[in-house]
N, C-alpha and C positions, 0 to 999 in steps of 0.2 A: 502493499500501500504506500502511494506516495505520502509525503509530509507537507504540509504545508510551506517549511523551508525549502524543498523541493521543488514546488510550484512556483515561491518567488524568484529562485533563481533560474527557472527556466524562463519565468520573461524578462528579468533583467538582463538576461544573457540575449534576449533574444532583441532586446529594444536597444539596449545598450551599443549592441551593434551598429544599429541605424539610426543612433539618434543622431549624429552630426551632418548627415545628408537628406535626414528625413524632409525638412521641407523645404529641399530643392527637388526631391523627386518627385513631389507631389505640390507644385507650385500653383497650379488653380484652381485650388480647392476654397479659398478665400470665399467668393461668394456665395456658396452651397452650405460654409459654414455659420456664415451672416444669415442667412433664410430661414434656416434649422433654430437659431438662436432666436428668431422673428417668432416662431411657433410657439414657444413656451408664455408668451403674454408676460412678459415679466415688464415691471412698474418702477419707475421712479424709486427707490428705496429698496429694492426687492434683493433676499439674499440668496445668491444661488453658486453652488459649487459644480465645478468641472472636474470630475471624477475619473481620473484615468487620462488627465490633460495632456500627457505627452510633452509638445515642447509650446505648448499654449498657444495654439492657432484661435482657439474659442474663446481666448479671454478678451482680447479687442473687442468682438461684438458685445460680449455678456456686460463688459463694463459701459458701453456706449447705451445698453437695453436700461439697466439700472441706476445709471449716472453716479454723479459723486456722491450720495449719500447713500447709494448701495453696499453691498458685501460682496466681492467676488474671491471664492477660495479657487486655485486649481491643486489637486492632489494627484501624486503619481509616484510608483515604486523605485523609477527607476532614475539614479541620480544625472545619469549622462542625457535624459531628456527635459528635465528642469535646468540643467546646466543651458543646455541648448534655449531654453525658452528664454533664460536671461541672457544668454549673446542675444537675442532676437529685439531687447527689451521689453518683451510681454510682460514681466515680471512687476512695470508700472501699473499694469491694467487689473493686477489682481493679489492677493497674497499667494505664497506657494508653498505646499507642505510636502515633504514627503515623508509619505504613509502609504500604508497598504488599505485601499477601499474599502474592503472585509472589517477594518477594526478603526473606523476614523477618529480622531482626539477633538470631536463635535457634539456639542449637547444633542440630548433629545428636541426634535420637532423644532429645533436652531435654523432650519432653511425653507423657503418659499419654494426653488426649486433644483435640480440636478440634472445636469447636463452631461452625458457620458458618449463621446465619440470613438465607437470601434473598439469598447469597452466588454461588451457580452461573452465574444469570443474568447475571452482570457480570462475569465471569471472561473475559479478553479471549482469554486462551489456556489453554481446560479443563484439557487433558491437565496440560501444565507446570505449571500453576499447583496443581492437584492433586499434582502430585510433588512440589511443593516442601512443602504442606502434611504429605506421606510424609514426609519427610526430618528435618522437625523431631519426629515423633514413633515412640516405641520400637514395635519390632514386637509384635503383640497390642494395640497403643492402639486407639482407636477415634477414627472421625469420625461426626460428626452434620450430615447436609444437613437442615436444616429451614426449612420458611414456616408462620407462624401460618394460614393458608389453602390449599387442595388447588391442583391442576392448573388444574380446569376453573371454579373458584370465579375464582382469580386471573383467568385469561384473562377472564371474563366482567366482571369489575370493569374489567378495561383495555379491554372493547372490541373482543376479538380473537378468532380462532378458535384452538383447538389443535391444532398442525400434528404430522406423524409427527417431524419433524424436532427436536422439544424434547427439548433435553438431559436434562430430569428423566424424561423416559418411561423406565419401568424398561429395556426392551430398548435404549435407548440409555445409560443410566446405569451400568449393570451393566457391559461392556465398557470404557465409558470410565473407569471406577475401577479395573478388573482392569488395565488398560495401564497405571494409574499408582500401583500400590503397594497398592492396597485391593482388599478382597474385600467387596462387597456382603451383608450378613447378614438384613437386613430392610428393607421397605419398604413404606411406609403413604401412600396419595394417596386422601384422602375430602374432604369439601368443609369441615370443620373443622381441617385441617392436612395437611400435608405433610412426612414425615420418613424419611430411609434414612439407615440406621446399617450403614456398614462398618469392617471391621478391618483394621489393618496387617498387611503380609503379612511374612514375615522373608524 
């Protein structure tokens, strides 16, 4: 049985090796990130977490959405990704935390929303990890699971087939979220983006 530290090491090795050129590999993703953030319905003063923030590409649109009075936190497990975010100047848009999203150093119900780009495929214990995200969001708050390309396009890029077991397939994702404190309210899976939005149940 794999341990949590094994999961952490695998994630850190995968992203650590790719951090330096991550943004140059995907230079045109900015507009789709901004469009996805807009779907969260954030207001001036909202408090939002970018879970698995990587190089922080969502931090700037998140800051624009919540304004100067809002709170933006980016959390990631991989030091090299956060260092890349700092080099890109994105630490000015939000506070960066080197932490595991499975054990967040945040109070219960302290946030209005969570944005998570490309995160779900890397969660070692998806139901448990989504419950932890639910813990830190107030009832009625929002979760956005995002990827800048859809499931089929991503599978083609990675040279693999889509399988019925794919966590992001709607028939799998809906009950997974429901069992973790979330209610799926919208689901888009097209070539140019994947976006599943869920509301924190009371």
